[in-house]
C-alpha angles and dihedrals in degrees: 000000000000122000096256094052092045091051090050091051091052091047091052091047090051092050091048093051091045092051092050090050090048091053094046098041096090090051095046096041109028117189112260115237092018118130123184119183139167115226106232098144094289128099117253118251119280119269119218121223113174106307094342131095108211120209120200120212116199119175128175119196119231093029090219113034123208113225112272090014121132114248140187127219119197125187138168142157125236132193101236093208098052099024090227123138113248111240135209094036122171113200126193105207122192119181117190143163123201090352090303110125113228095180136351120178146134117257127185132200119189090197093042099242114111121194119183119188114200114204110191116217136165090251113130092228136048119231134188121232116203141083119293109228113208094199094057096028088226142100115268129196126275120243091280089063097248139105116218128219112193124190141050095327099138097016099132134049116252144075116318124193125221113198113190125190121187106217103171137016133177094008131045095229104034107099118202111247088228114024117228109246128207133176125201133177120223118199118215118187 
């Protein structure tokens, strides 16, 4: 073998080994405090923060949405040991379909329960209705306890993805070092 061909073989071997490592890295070194779950009627697995096991509740009403139908999404966190709702939760909610983001924003609930009401309209853009809270740098609910999303959120049939990141718990300004991450599927007929 000449030097150029031998160098090329070693370069290809290095790339091959590096690509295998890249594919296996998430399995070998999973992110701590990261929870990924599919919503198929069952609760996602518990997340552990310190000495607490955190349970995520994620409910979509109706469970199967018809395209262009209004929907409601409710979520909260509970301490599995005490059964108490976790308060001062900041959620980053991203709703998407076919990798196209419909909405992505930060929402905060002082009491922990977050209710988002999606009102489908023919508007070309989606907007968030709520009160922007400077302290939490997130949208909080209106006096009725809900946050509105108005626009073509669930306008087409198909599988939508809800990616939820928990940014804060217990205190409005104390960010988690590693946000808790959840993934849910929402079916639209």
